[in-house]
gemmi code that builds the backbone of each chain (N, CA, C; Angstrom):
import gemmi

chains = {
    "A": [
        ("MET", (-4.338, 0.176, 18.602), (-5.353, 1.230, 18.600), (-6.554, 0.771, 17.760)),
        ("SER", (-7.752, 0.879, 18.308), (-8.922, 0.477, 17.515), (-9.901, 1.627, 17.280)),
        ("THR", (-9.842, 2.674, 18.095), (-10.653, 3.865, 17.812), (-9.831, 5.121, 18.029)),
        ("LEU", (-10.128, 6.127, 17.229), (-9.517, 7.436, 17.389), (-10.673, 8.410, 17.578)),
        ("THR", (-10.620, 9.182, 18.661), (-11.686, 10.146, 18.932), (-11.224, 11.531, 18.519)),
        ("LEU", (-12.070, 12.228, 17.766), (-11.728, 13.585, 17.331), (-12.560, 14.579, 18.109)),
        ("LEU", (-11.902, 15.587, 18.662), (-12.621, 16.690, 19.298), (-12.670, 17.809, 18.275)),
        ("TYR", (-13.862, 18.038, 17.695), (-13.955, 18.998, 16.588), (-14.832, 20.177, 16.988)),
        ("ASP", (-14.669, 21.246, 16.214), (-15.388, 22.489, 16.488), (-16.694, 22.495, 15.686)),
        ("PRO", (-17.851, 22.333, 16.319), (-19.105, 22.224, 15.569), (-19.544, 23.554, 14.963)),
        ("GLU", (-18.900, 24.660, 15.391), (-19.320, 25.952, 14.856), (-18.640, 26.293, 13.538)),
        ("CYS", (-17.719, 25.439, 13.111), (-16.982, 25.752, 11.888), (-17.520, 24.902, 10.757)),
        ("GLY", (-17.944, 25.607, 9.678), (-18.580, 24.923, 8.555), (-17.638, 23.968, 7.846)),
        ("LEU", (-16.372, 24.387, 7.747), (-15.374, 23.547, 7.098), (-15.252, 22.212, 7.832)),
        ("CYS", (-15.242, 22.315, 9.202), (-15.090, 21.107, 10.008), (-16.270, 20.171, 9.788)),
        ("ARG", (-17.481, 20.760, 9.683), (-18.670, 19.911, 9.484), (-18.598, 19.224, 8.129)),
        ("ARG", (-18.095, 19.989, 7.136), (-17.992, 19.399, 5.810), (-16.968, 18.257, 5.803)),
        ("VAL", (-15.816, 18.496, 6.450), (-14.795, 17.452, 6.546), (-15.363, 16.232, 7.270)),
        ("GLN", (-16.165, 16.495, 8.282), (-16.764, 15.403, 9.038), (-17.653, 14.552, 8.144)),
        ("GLY", (-18.435, 15.217, 7.281), (-19.300, 14.487, 6.363), (-18.491, 13.630, 5.404)),
        ("TRP", (-17.379, 14.198, 4.927), (-16.516, 13.457, 4.003), (-15.893, 12.261, 4.706)),
        ("LEU", (-15.445, 12.494, 5.963), (-14.799, 11.422, 6.730), (-15.756, 10.253, 6.956)),
        ("ALA", (-17.039, 10.581, 7.187), (-18.005, 9.539, 7.489), (-18.153, 8.565, 6.326)),
        ("GLU", (-17.905, 9.065, 5.086), (-18.085, 8.200, 3.918), (-16.851, 7.372, 3.586)),
        ("GLN", (-15.694, 7.735, 4.147), (-14.457, 7.073, 3.765), (-14.311, 5.690, 4.420)),
        ("PRO", (-13.787, 4.709, 3.649), (-13.485, 3.412, 4.275), (-12.338, 3.573, 5.274)),
        ("LYS", (-12.465, 2.917, 6.432), (-11.493, 3.151, 7.513), (-10.816, 1.860, 7.969)),
        ("LEU", (-9.578, 2.034, 8.413), (-8.855, 0.923, 9.023), (-9.057, 0.958, 10.530)),
        ("ILE", (-9.395, 2.128, 11.040), (-9.584, 2.343, 12.470), (-10.829, 3.201, 12.643)),
        ("GLU", (-11.643, 2.868, 13.613), (-12.905, 3.575, 13.808), (-12.654, 5.025, 14.255)),
        ("LEU", (-13.424, 5.935, 13.690), (-13.312, 7.343, 14.079), (-14.550, 7.728, 14.878)),
        ("ARG", (-14.326, 8.444, 15.976), (-15.449, 8.915, 16.784), (-15.343, 10.412, 16.898)),
        ("MET", (-16.449, 11.114, 16.755), (-16.386, 12.572, 16.808), (-17.132, 13.065, 18.039)),
        ("ILE", (-16.493, 13.951, 18.782), (-17.147, 14.594, 19.911), (-16.940, 16.100, 19.745)),
        ("PRO", (-18.022, 16.914, 19.827), (-17.844, 18.369, 19.733), (-17.005, 18.877, 20.911)),
        ("ILE", (-16.195, 19.927, 20.664), (-15.318, 20.433, 21.724), (-16.128, 21.115, 22.832)),
        ("LYS", (-15.505, 21.137, 24.016), (-16.003, 21.880, 25.179), (-17.436, 21.506, 25.580)),
        ("THR", (-17.857, 20.301, 25.207), (-19.179, 19.850, 25.642), (-19.013, 19.014, 26.904)),
        ("ASP", (-20.137, 18.748, 27.576), (-20.086, 17.941, 28.794), (-19.500, 16.568, 28.513)),
        ("SER", (-19.913, 15.976, 27.388), (-19.421, 14.623, 27.113), (-17.911, 14.628, 26.891)),
        ("ALA", (-17.391, 15.680, 26.254), (-15.943, 15.775, 26.063), (-15.236, 15.932, 27.410)),
        ("ARG", (-15.781, 16.799, 28.276), (-15.155, 17.036, 29.587), (-15.234, 15.807, 30.481)),
        ("ARG", (-16.369, 15.086, 30.386), (-16.526, 13.892, 31.214), (-15.545, 12.808, 30.795)),
        ("ARG", (-15.400, 12.645, 29.456), (-14.556, 11.562, 28.962), (-13.070, 11.847, 29.217)),
        ("TYR", (-12.669, 13.104, 29.087), (-11.258, 13.468, 29.290), (-11.153, 14.499, 30.401)),
        ("PRO", (-11.283, 14.096, 31.660), (-11.343, 15.070, 32.762), (-10.043, 15.843, 32.967)),
        ("ARG", (-8.918, 15.259, 32.556), (-7.642, 15.915, 32.841), (-7.112, 16.703, 31.649)),
        ("LEU", (-7.842, 16.713, 30.547), (-7.377, 17.391, 29.341), (-7.608, 18.900, 29.442)),
        ("ASN", (-6.694, 19.675, 28.865), (-6.873, 21.121, 28.793), (-7.847, 21.434, 27.654)),
        ("HIS", (-9.120, 21.650, 28.008), (-10.147, 21.787, 26.969), (-10.118, 23.142, 26.275)),
        ("GLU", (-9.427, 24.143, 26.879), (-9.287, 25.438, 26.203), (-8.463, 25.264, 24.923)),
        ("MET", (-7.478, 24.382, 25.002), (-6.570, 24.142, 23.886), (-7.314, 23.548, 22.680)),
        ("THR", (-8.384, 22.790, 22.956), (-9.040, 22.062, 21.859), (-9.773, 22.983, 20.895)),
        ("SER", (-10.033, 24.259, 21.303), (-10.724, 25.143, 20.362), (-9.748, 25.769, 19.375)),
        ("GLU", (-8.435, 25.620, 19.647), (-7.466, 26.229, 18.737), (-7.254, 25.401, 17.484)),
        ("ASP", (-7.252, 24.097, 17.653), (-7.006, 23.219, 16.508), (-7.570, 21.844, 16.822)),
        ("LEU", (-7.651, 21.003, 15.788), (-8.209, 19.665, 15.956), (-7.392, 18.865, 16.978)),
        ("THR", (-8.089, 18.129, 17.825), (-7.435, 17.250, 18.790), (-7.905, 15.829, 18.528)),
        ("ALA", (-6.944, 14.913, 18.450), (-7.288, 13.499, 18.258), (-6.743, 12.725, 19.445)),
        ("ILE", (-7.571, 11.833, 20.014), (-7.152, 11.066, 21.185), (-7.428, 9.589, 20.914)),
        ("SER", (-6.403, 8.762, 21.076), (-6.569, 7.331, 20.827), (-7.254, 6.682, 22.020)),
        ("ASP", (-7.699, 5.432, 21.833), (-8.360, 4.726, 22.936), (-7.380, 4.344, 24.042)),
        ("ARG", (-6.094, 4.635, 23.846), (-5.120, 4.418, 24.908), (-4.722, 5.718, 25.581)),
        ("GLY", (-5.391, 6.824, 25.201), (-5.142, 8.099, 25.864), (-4.028, 8.921, 25.244)),
        ("GLU", (-3.542, 8.514, 24.056), (-2.506, 9.313, 23.407), (-3.169, 10.518, 22.741)),
        ("VAL", (-2.641, 11.705, 23.046), (-3.237, 12.936, 22.526), (-2.392, 13.454, 21.368)),
        ("TYR", (-3.049, 13.716, 20.244), (-2.383, 14.316, 19.089), (-3.069, 15.645, 18.841)),
        ("PHE", (-2.257, 16.676, 18.625), (-2.834, 18.011, 18.525), (-2.451, 18.665, 17.196)),
        ("GLY", (-3.396, 19.385, 16.594), (-3.117, 20.169, 15.393), (-2.714, 19.309, 14.210)),
        ("PRO", (-1.582, 19.655, 13.548), (-1.157, 18.912, 12.360), (-1.039, 17.411, 12.614)),
        ("LYS", (-0.536, 17.054, 13.800), (-0.404, 15.635, 14.112), (-1.767, 14.958, 14.147)),
        ("ALA", (-2.776, 15.674, 14.644), (-4.126, 15.106, 14.692), (-4.645, 14.860, 13.277)),
        ("TRP", (-4.373, 15.814, 12.368), (-4.808, 15.624, 10.979), (-4.099, 14.451, 10.338)),
        ("LEU", (-2.791, 14.299, 10.632), (-2.059, 13.154, 10.089), (-2.645, 11.843, 10.622)),
        ("MET", (-3.056, 11.860, 11.883), (-3.665, 10.671, 12.462), (-4.998, 10.351, 11.791)),
        ("VAL", (-5.753, 11.404, 11.420), (-7.020, 11.176, 10.715), (-6.749, 10.490, 9.378)),
        ("LEU", (-5.756, 10.998, 8.636), (-5.396, 10.356, 7.368), (-5.003, 8.899, 7.593)),
        ("TRP", (-4.301, 8.677, 8.683), (-3.788, 7.336, 8.980), (-4.924, 6.332, 9.203)),
        ("THR", (-6.070, 6.799, 9.699), (-7.172, 5.866, 9.952), (-7.878, 5.468, 8.654)),
        ("LEU", (-7.669, 6.233, 7.563), (-8.408, 5.983, 6.329), (-7.660, 4.995, 5.435)),
        ("THR", (-8.412, 4.008, 4.950), (-7.812, 2.961, 4.124), (-7.071, 3.543, 2.923)),
        ("LYS", (-7.687, 4.527, 2.255), (-7.107, 5.029, 1.009), (-5.960, 5.996, 1.246)),
        ("TYR", (-5.866, 6.583, 2.437), (-4.900, 7.663, 2.628), (-3.817, 7.353, 3.650)),
        ("ARG", (-3.776, 6.098, 4.137), (-2.760, 5.770, 5.142), (-1.360, 6.045, 4.608)),
        ("GLU", (-1.108, 5.679, 3.339), (0.229, 5.906, 2.791), (0.582, 7.386, 2.772)),
        ("TRP", (-0.435, 8.225, 2.517), (-0.188, 9.664, 2.506), (0.192, 10.182, 3.884)),
        ("SER", (-0.329, 9.561, 4.931), (0.004, 10.034, 6.276), (1.502, 9.871, 6.527)),
        ("TYR", (2.077, 8.771, 6.003), (3.525, 8.581, 6.179), (4.307, 9.554, 5.312)),
        ("ARG", (3.807, 9.764, 4.084), (4.502, 10.687, 3.185), (4.535, 12.093, 3.790)),
        ("LEU", (3.370, 12.547, 4.271), (3.293, 13.909, 4.804), (4.017, 14.041, 6.143)),
        ("ALA", (4.206, 12.930, 6.840), (4.890, 12.979, 8.136), (6.395, 12.796, 7.989)),
        ("ALA", (6.865, 12.561, 6.760), (8.306, 12.379, 6.547), (9.024, 13.686, 6.875)),
        ("PRO", (10.269, 13.603, 7.384), (10.967, 14.817, 7.829), (11.031, 15.908, 6.764)),
        ("GLU", (11.068, 15.504, 5.470), (11.189, 16.516, 4.410), (9.880, 17.308, 4.270)),
        ("LEU", (8.756, 16.668, 4.534), (7.472, 17.326, 4.285), (6.778, 17.828, 5.546)),
        ("LEU", (7.198, 17.327, 6.703), (6.476, 17.655, 7.935), (6.370, 19.162, 8.199)),
        ("PRO", (7.470, 19.942, 8.016), (7.325, 21.394, 8.256), (6.260, 22.028, 7.367)),
        ("THR", (6.221, 21.631, 6.088), (5.203, 22.161, 5.168), (3.819, 21.740, 5.625)),
        ("THR", (3.676, 20.471, 5.984), (2.386, 19.976, 6.471), (1.919, 20.818, 7.649)),
        ("ARG", (2.832, 21.051, 8.595), (2.484, 21.845, 9.781), (2.007, 23.232, 9.391)),
        ("ARG", (2.751, 23.868, 8.474), (2.421, 25.233, 8.099), (1.045, 25.291, 7.439)),
        ("VAL", (0.808, 24.371, 6.494), (-0.468, 24.390, 5.768), (-1.629, 24.133, 6.729)),
        ("VAL", (-1.464, 23.129, 7.603), (-2.554, 22.783, 8.518), (-2.831, 23.939, 9.478)),
        ("SER", (-1.787, 24.567, 10.004), (-1.996, 25.674, 10.936), (-2.696, 26.834, 10.248)),
        ("LEU", (-2.268, 27.091, 9.009), (-2.870, 28.181, 8.250), (-4.357, 27.934, 8.050)),
        ("VAL", (-4.698, 26.718, 7.641), (-6.106, 26.386, 7.397), (-6.887, 26.465, 8.708)),
        ("SER", (-6.293, 25.938, 9.786), (-7.003, 25.925, 11.068), (-7.270, 27.335, 11.571)),
        ("GLN", (-6.259, 28.217, 11.443), (-6.433, 29.584, 11.930), (-7.496, 30.346, 11.159)),
        ("HIS", (-7.628, 30.008, 9.877), (-8.574, 30.751, 9.035), (-9.813, 29.933, 8.730)),
        ("ARG", (-10.133, 28.962, 9.625), (-11.207, 28.042, 9.246), (-12.567, 28.733, 9.153)),
        ("TYR", (-12.809, 29.785, 9.954), (-14.102, 30.458, 9.861), (-14.211, 31.243, 8.548)),
        ("GLN", (-13.108, 31.919, 8.160), (-13.115, 32.653, 6.889), (-13.318, 31.695, 5.719)),
        ("ILE", (-12.575, 30.549, 5.763), (-12.690, 29.573, 4.664), (-14.124, 29.068, 4.574)),
        ("SER", (-14.721, 28.799, 5.732), (-16.101, 28.299, 5.736), (-17.038, 29.317, 5.104)),
        ("ARG", (-16.813, 30.626, 5.454), (-17.686, 31.664, 4.916), (-17.559, 31.737, 3.392)),
        ("VAL", (-16.281, 31.711, 2.898), (-16.063, 31.779, 1.457), (-16.713, 30.561, 0.785)),
        ("ALA", (-16.525, 29.387, 1.398), (-17.049, 28.165, 0.794), (-18.570, 28.203, 0.708)),
        ("THR", (-19.215, 28.692, 1.759), (-20.680, 28.704, 1.706), (-21.171, 29.767, 0.729)),
        ("SER", (-20.442, 30.914, 0.624), (-20.901, 31.941, -0.302), (-20.733, 31.458, -1.746)),
        ("ILE", (-19.718, 30.635, -1.995), (-19.539, 30.110, -3.356), (-20.652, 29.111, -3.679)),
        ("SER", (-20.956, 28.250, -2.716), (-21.931, 27.189, -3.023), (-23.360, 27.720, -3.080)),
        ("ARG", (-23.533, 28.963, -2.623), (-24.905, 29.488, -2.648), (-25.325, 29.953, -4.040)),
    ],
    "B": [
        ("MET", (21.121, -37.075, -37.923), (20.290, -35.911, -37.612), (20.831, -34.684, -38.330)),
        ("ASN", (19.960, -33.934, -38.995), (20.475, -32.739, -39.656), (20.528, -31.558, -38.676)),
        ("ILE", (21.099, -30.481, -39.150), (21.367, -29.336, -38.266), (20.073, -28.722, -37.726)),
        ("GLU", (19.031, -28.694, -38.554), (17.775, -28.090, -38.116), (17.179, -28.807, -36.910)),
        ("ILE", (17.179, -30.127, -36.981), (16.612, -30.903, -35.869), (17.429, -30.661, -34.606)),
        ("VAL", (18.752, -30.649, -34.751), (19.622, -30.411, -33.594), (19.316, -29.040, -32.986)),
        ("THR", (19.152, -28.029, -33.862), (18.858, -26.676, -33.368), (17.553, -26.654, -32.580)),
        ("TYR", (16.535, -27.259, -33.147), (15.242, -27.292, -32.460), (15.339, -27.995, -31.105)),
        ("LEU", (16.024, -29.139, -31.102), (16.117, -29.901, -29.848), (16.908, -29.115, -28.796)),
        ("LEU", (17.985, -28.477, -29.257), (18.778, -27.671, -28.325), (17.922, -26.518, -27.776)),
        ("TYR", (17.156, -25.876, -28.678), (16.279, -24.770, -28.278), (15.315, -25.229, -27.188)),
        ("LEU", (14.639, -26.372, -27.471), (13.664, -26.852, -26.485), (14.344, -27.203, -25.164)),
        ("GLY", (15.498, -27.893, -25.274), (16.210, -28.307, -24.054), (16.585, -27.104, -23.205)),
        ("ILE", (17.204, -26.098, -23.840), (17.686, -24.927, -23.091), (16.516, -24.145, -22.495)),
        ("THR", (15.485, -23.875, -23.308), (14.402, -23.006, -22.813), (13.568, -23.700, -21.730)),
        ("ILE", (13.336, -25.017, -21.892), (12.547, -25.702, -20.862), (13.347, -25.763, -19.560)),
        ("ALA", (14.645, -26.017, -19.667), (15.482, -26.041, -18.460), (15.459, -24.665, -17.781)),
        ("LEU", (15.560, -23.608, -18.594), (15.540, -22.245, -18.047), (14.216, -21.970, -17.326)),
        ("THR", (13.107, -22.353, -17.976), (11.799, -22.121, -17.382), (11.688, -22.816, -16.025)),
        ("ILE", (12.155, -24.072, -15.988), (12.081, -24.831, -14.736), (12.926, -24.150, -13.658)),
        ("TRP", (14.105, -23.693, -14.063), (14.999, -23.060, -13.082), (14.366, -21.776, -12.515)),
        ("VAL", (13.839, -20.937, -13.409), (13.241, -19.675, -12.939), (12.017, -19.976, -12.062)),
        ("ALA", (11.177, -20.925, -12.502), (9.979, -21.242, -11.735), (10.340, -21.755, -10.345)),
        ("GLN", (11.396, -22.565, -10.288), (11.772, -23.091, -8.970), (12.361, -22.012, -8.079)),
        ("THR", (13.106, -21.105, -8.668), (13.624, -19.971, -7.893), (12.469, -19.168, -7.311)),
        ("LEU", (11.478, -18.914, -8.167), (10.301, -18.158, -7.752), (9.569, -18.888, -6.634)),
        ("HIS", (9.423, -20.184, -6.810), (8.678, -21.001, -5.852), (9.381, -21.003, -4.492)),
        ("LYS", (10.703, -21.176, -4.533), (11.466, -21.292, -3.295), (11.516, -19.965, -2.541)),
        ("ASN", (11.820, -18.886, -3.284), (12.041, -17.603, -2.597), (10.777, -16.775, -2.422)),
        ("GLY", (9.745, -17.097, -3.211), (8.502, -16.352, -3.069), (7.731, -16.768, -1.835)),
        ("ARG", (8.002, -17.970, -1.365), (7.250, -18.521, -0.240), (7.372, -17.645, 1.006)),
        ("ILE", (8.594, -17.152, 1.262), (8.833, -16.332, 2.459), (7.964, -15.084, 2.432)),
        ("PHE", (7.894, -14.442, 1.243), (7.045, -13.261, 1.063), (5.598, -13.597, 1.386)),
        ("LEU", (5.128, -14.703, 0.791), (3.706, -15.032, 0.910), (3.347, -15.398, 2.343)),
        ("VAL", (4.232, -16.097, 3.033), (3.956, -16.435, 4.430), (3.796, -15.149, 5.240)),
        ("ASP", (4.639, -14.158, 4.919), (4.546, -12.871, 5.610), (3.244, -12.153, 5.260)),
        ("VAL", (2.875, -12.185, 3.978), (1.641, -11.528, 3.530), (0.433, -12.125, 4.236)),
        ("PHE", (0.416, -13.452, 4.364), (-0.740, -14.116, 4.967), (-0.564, -14.332, 6.469)),
        ("HIS", (0.267, -13.526, 7.096), (0.457, -13.539, 8.558), (0.735, -14.929, 9.092)),
        ("GLY", (1.662, -15.636, 8.444), (2.085, -16.936, 8.941), (1.150, -18.085, 8.615)),
        ("ASN", (0.102, -17.830, 7.823), (-0.808, -18.904, 7.415), (-0.124, -19.707, 6.302)),
        ("GLU", (0.672, -20.714, 6.685), (1.519, -21.412, 5.718), (0.751, -22.212, 4.669)),
        ("PRO", (-0.329, -22.932, 5.044), (-1.055, -23.663, 3.989), (-1.577, -22.741, 2.891)),
        ("LEU", (-2.107, -21.575, 3.292), (-2.621, -20.618, 2.303), (-1.487, -20.077, 1.440)),
        ("ALA", (-0.357, -19.743, 2.083), (0.801, -19.234, 1.354), (1.283, -20.273, 0.342)),
        ("ASP", (1.366, -21.530, 0.764), (1.828, -22.588, -0.141), (0.878, -22.754, -1.311)),
        ("SER", (-0.418, -22.660, -1.009), (-1.415, -22.817, -2.065), (-1.285, -21.716, -3.108)),
        ("VAL", (-1.221, -20.441, -2.646), (-1.100, -19.323, -3.583), (0.212, -19.426, -4.361)),
        ("ASN", (1.273, -19.818, -3.667), (2.577, -19.966, -4.289), (2.498, -20.984, -5.426)),
        ("HIS", (1.855, -22.113, -5.171), (1.734, -23.166, -6.169), (0.929, -22.681, -7.371)),
        ("LEU", (-0.171, -21.979, -7.083), (-1.015, -21.474, -8.174), (-0.244, -20.495, -9.050)),
        ("LEU", (0.545, -19.616, -8.415), (1.353, -18.661, -9.173), (2.347, -19.387, -10.077)),
        ("VAL", (2.989, -20.436, -9.534), (4.008, -21.152, -10.310), (3.360, -21.880, -11.488)),
        ("VAL", (2.154, -22.420, -11.290), (1.460, -23.098, -12.396), (1.193, -22.104, -13.528)),
        ("GLY", (0.717, -20.900, -13.167), (0.472, -19.868, -14.175), (1.761, -19.502, -14.895)),
        ("PHE", (2.837, -19.390, -14.144), (4.144, -19.046, -14.700), (4.584, -20.095, -15.726)),
        ("TYR", (4.458, -21.388, -15.358), (4.816, -22.475, -16.275), (3.970, -22.417, -17.533)),
        ("LEU", (2.672, -22.262, -17.392), (1.775, -22.281, -18.553), (2.128, -21.165, -19.530)),
        ("ILE", (2.303, -19.942, -18.997), (2.601, -18.817, -19.886), (3.947, -19.010, -20.573)),
        ("ASN", (4.942, -19.445, -19.817), (6.274, -19.534, -20.401), (6.419, -20.685, -21.371)),
        ("LEU", (5.880, -21.856, -21.011), (5.975, -22.981, -21.931), (5.139, -22.707, -23.175)),
        ("GLY", (4.022, -22.020, -23.003), (3.210, -21.628, -24.154), (4.005, -20.733, -25.084)),
        ("PHE", (4.723, -19.770, -24.487), (5.520, -18.871, -25.311), (6.653, -19.625, -26.003)),
        ("VAL", (7.303, -20.533, -25.268), (8.412, -21.313, -25.828), (7.936, -22.096, -27.058)),
        ("SER", (6.751, -22.719, -26.943), (6.325, -23.535, -28.080), (5.855, -22.664, -29.244)),
        ("LEU", (5.256, -21.506, -28.942), (4.852, -20.602, -30.034), (6.065, -20.040, -30.766)),
        ("ALA", (7.150, -19.831, -30.021), (8.329, -19.185, -30.603), (9.255, -20.187, -31.286)),
        ("LEU", (8.841, -21.441, -31.347), (9.725, -22.480, -31.895), (9.987, -22.281, -33.392)),
        ("LYS", (8.926, -21.928, -34.115), (9.031, -21.817, -35.582), (10.098, -20.803, -35.990)),
        ("LEU", (10.956, -21.226, -36.937), (12.071, -20.370, -37.318), (11.726, -19.503, -38.534)),
        ("GLY", (11.080, -20.083, -39.538), (10.646, -19.305, -40.701), (11.676, -19.245, -41.815)),
        ("TYR", (12.861, -19.787, -41.601), (13.848, -19.853, -42.690), (14.685, -21.114, -42.497)),
        ("ASP", (15.405, -21.503, -43.580), (16.157, -22.764, -43.520), (17.558, -22.548, -42.967)),
        ("ILE", (18.033, -23.572, -42.275), (19.398, -23.531, -41.735), (20.212, -24.575, -42.486)),
        ("SER", (21.387, -24.180, -42.953), (22.191, -25.196, -43.644), (23.551, -25.402, -42.997)),
        ("THR", (24.053, -24.390, -42.294), (25.377, -24.567, -41.677), (25.253, -24.473, -40.156)),
        ("PRO", (26.205, -25.052, -39.441), (26.204, -24.963, -37.965), (26.206, -23.507, -37.494)),
        ("LYS", (26.890, -22.625, -38.218), (26.949, -21.220, -37.834), (25.551, -20.609, -37.805)),
        ("GLU", (24.787, -20.887, -38.859), (23.418, -20.386, -38.917), (22.581, -20.978, -37.787)),
        ("GLY", (22.847, -22.245, -37.530), (22.107, -22.924, -36.453), (22.345, -22.258, -35.117)),
        ("ILE", (23.606, -21.976, -34.835), (23.942, -21.355, -33.541), (23.349, -19.953, -33.450)),
        ("GLU", (23.388, -19.219, -34.554), (22.833, -17.865, -34.555), (21.327, -17.879, -34.300)),
        ("ALA", (20.650, -18.793, -35.016), (19.195, -18.898, -34.839), (18.867, -19.275, -33.401)),
        ("LEU", (19.623, -20.231, -32.874), (19.421, -20.682, -31.499), (19.602, -19.532, -30.520)),
        ("SER", (20.637, -18.743, -30.770), (20.946, -17.639, -29.858), (19.823, -16.603, -29.851)),
        ("VAL", (19.292, -16.285, -31.036), (18.195, -15.314, -31.118), (16.973, -15.841, -30.351)),
        ("LYS", (16.644, -17.106, -30.602), (15.452, -17.679, -29.971), (15.603, -17.753, -28.450)),
        ("VAL", (16.743, -18.269, -28.000), (16.951, -18.405, -26.554), (16.992, -17.025, -25.896)),
        ("GLY", (17.602, -16.062, -26.581), (17.637, -14.698, -26.048), (16.246, -14.137, -25.857)),
        ("THR", (15.388, -14.337, -26.856), (14.013, -13.827, -26.751), (13.286, -14.473, -25.573)),
        ("VAL", (13.428, -15.803, -25.488), (12.750, -16.500, -24.393), (13.273, -16.004, -23.041)),
        ("MET", (14.576, -15.768, -22.947), (15.127, -15.288, -21.673), (14.570, -13.921, -21.305)),
        ("LEU", (14.437, -13.057, -22.300), (13.888, -11.729, -22.007), (12.446, -11.839, -21.527)),
        ("VAL", (11.662, -12.698, -22.190), (10.269, -12.865, -21.766), (10.214, -13.456, -20.356)),
        ("LEU", (11.063, -14.454, -20.095), (11.127, -15.044, -18.754), (11.482, -13.987, -17.713)),
        ("GLY", (12.473, -13.154, -18.054), (12.882, -12.097, -17.135), (11.742, -11.136, -16.848)),
        ("GLY", (11.022, -10.751, -17.913), (9.873, -9.851, -17.745), (8.821, -10.468, -16.843)),
        ("MET", (8.514, -11.734, -17.089), (7.526, -12.444, -16.271), (7.965, -12.518, -14.809)),
        ("HIS", (9.272, -12.758, -14.653), (9.813, -12.894, -13.308), (9.666, -11.581, -12.528)),
        ("PHE", (10.010, -10.477, -13.202), (9.888, -9.198, -12.504), (8.433, -8.846, -12.237)),
        ("PHE", (7.553, -9.250, -13.153), (6.123, -9.030, -12.927), (5.657, -9.781, -11.669)),
        ("ASN", (6.169, -11.010, -11.520), (5.831, -11.788, -10.318), (6.354, -11.124, -9.044)),
        ("LEU", (7.586, -10.604, -9.144), (8.162, -9.903, -7.984), (7.310, -8.702, -7.613)),
        ("LEU", (6.832, -7.990, -8.649), (5.980, -6.823, -8.427), (4.710, -7.245, -7.694)),
        ("LEU", (4.128, -8.366, -8.135), (2.926, -8.882, -7.470), (3.211, -9.172, -5.996)),
        ("PHE", (4.330, -9.857, -5.754), (4.689, -10.200, -4.370), (4.831, -8.952, -3.514)),
        ("SER", (5.559, -7.956, -4.044), (5.831, -6.789, -3.196), (4.552, -5.978, -2.977)),
        ("ARG", (3.670, -5.935, -4.005), (2.387, -5.250, -3.825), (1.561, -5.908, -2.746)),
        ("MET", (1.478, -7.246, -2.816), (0.687, -7.984, -1.831), (1.241, -7.741, -0.433)),
        ("ARG", (2.566, -7.720, -0.360), (3.190, -7.569, 0.949), (2.943, -6.159, 1.507)),
        ("ARG", (3.064, -5.148, 0.630), (2.871, -3.781, 1.105), (1.438, -3.582, 1.593)),
        ("ARG", (0.496, -4.143, 0.809), (-0.896, -3.989, 1.187), (-1.160, -4.662, 2.529)),
        ("ALA", (-0.485, -5.795, 2.766), (-0.718, -6.511, 4.026), (-0.061, -5.796, 5.195)),
        ("THR", (1.142, -5.214, 4.962), (1.848, -4.620, 6.097), (1.256, -3.275, 6.499)),
        ("ILE", (0.669, -2.557, 5.540), (0.172, -1.218, 5.877), (-1.002, -1.291, 6.846)),
        ("ARG", (-1.714, -2.420, 6.832), (-2.848, -2.598, 7.750), (-2.392, -2.589, 9.216)),
        ("ASN", (-1.191, -3.079, 9.451), (-0.714, -3.161, 10.837), (0.381, -2.148, 11.119)),
        ("ALA", (0.521, -1.164, 10.232), (1.616, -0.217, 10.403), (1.317, 0.752, 11.554)),
        ("PRO", (2.362, 1.170, 12.273), (2.168, 2.071, 13.408), (1.817, 3.491, 12.958)),
        ("PRO", (1.307, 4.338, 13.873), (0.971, 5.723, 13.518), (2.167, 6.475, 12.953)),
        ("PRO", (1.924, 7.462, 12.082), (3.021, 8.183, 11.441), (3.740, 9.156, 12.375)),
        ("VAL", (3.068, 9.575, 13.451), (3.673, 10.570, 14.352), (3.534, 10.080, 15.797)),
        ("SER", (4.379, 10.649, 16.674), (4.284, 10.270, 18.076), (3.326, 11.219, 18.788)),
        ("PRO", (2.659, 10.754, 19.845), (1.673, 11.611, 20.512), (2.304, 12.816, 21.192)),
        ("ASP", (1.516, 13.884, 21.359), (1.997, 15.091, 22.039), (1.879, 14.950, 23.541)),
        ("ALA", (0.890, 14.171, 24.001), (0.655, 14.046, 25.440), (-0.170, 12.792, 25.701)),
        ("PHE", (-0.365, 12.504, 26.971), (-1.257, 11.420, 27.356), (-2.325, 11.972, 28.292)),
        ("THR", (-3.552, 11.431, 28.183), (-4.601, 11.880, 29.071), (-5.419, 10.671, 29.503)),
        ("PRO", (-5.821, 10.613, 30.776), (-6.659, 9.484, 31.192), (-8.058, 9.586, 30.589)),
        ("ILE", (-8.655, 8.436, 30.298), (-10.003, 8.412, 29.710), (-10.981, 7.879, 30.748)),
        ("GLU", (-12.087, 8.608, 30.945), (-13.162, 8.127, 31.809), (-14.239, 7.531, 30.917)),
        ("GLU", (-14.369, 6.204, 30.914), (-15.436, 5.593, 30.106), (-16.773, 5.841, 30.779)),
        ("VAL", (-17.728, 6.397, 30.023), (-19.035, 6.659, 30.632), (-20.040, 5.601, 30.221)),
    ],
}
model = gemmi.Model(1)
for chain_id, residues in chains.items():
    chain = gemmi.Chain(chain_id)
    for i, (resn, *xyz) in enumerate(residues, 1):
        res = gemmi.Residue()
        res.name, res.seqid = resn, gemmi.SeqId(i, " ")
        for name, pos in zip(("N", "CA", "C"), xyz):
            atom = gemmi.Atom()
            atom.name, atom.element = name, gemmi.Element(name[0])
            atom.pos, atom.b_iso = gemmi.Position(*pos), 0.0
            res.add_atom(atom)
        chain.add_residue(res)
    model.add_chain(chain)
structure = gemmi.Structure()
structure.add_model(model)
structure.setup_entities()
């Protein structure tokens, strides 16, 4: 795998902030970001269920492997030089259920979190 | 030859032999690690291995010669053996510490090299065809 494409929600402030942070991180694998439900996303992945991508982060490798939700976040960690080891730790059977729960919780409340974050920084 | 000279010579003989033995063990068994770290680049692995062993010899022989001085007189064989035992014991502990430090270096280098090629932490949920535009 040499690139991982992320389908992210451009309307969520948290996602944009994470995107900015990701852009600065040293990477072992190139990350590409495409906003969800756009023409370019639909053109590139014609057979993908694009309704699903608005629920949680979707990561797709250059070989067409689709990772959804918590798995997509683990894949993002895996591409980063400094956090690859953490991706294995968080994906270990003992921690995976917790990882799933935390990621789902954050994803479901991402608009609220973004609102709180922007009101604090103002 | 008096007892003091015998003690010193025995000390040097034992500690230098020990240093050579540990260094050769390190040299022989560390090579496999290094070849793996450098993805089969054997000349580079051999070079790094040799450099590590030279550093190991310098530090240990330096310590052996610094630790030679006894600081008190020996008059009986019993005292000689006791002094020898203390000195050789100290050198062995330092050698052991150095050896484990080298092992730590090897395993760190290896982990750093293997993580670059490590597979993804999770299996994919699905597959989708990609249309390159």
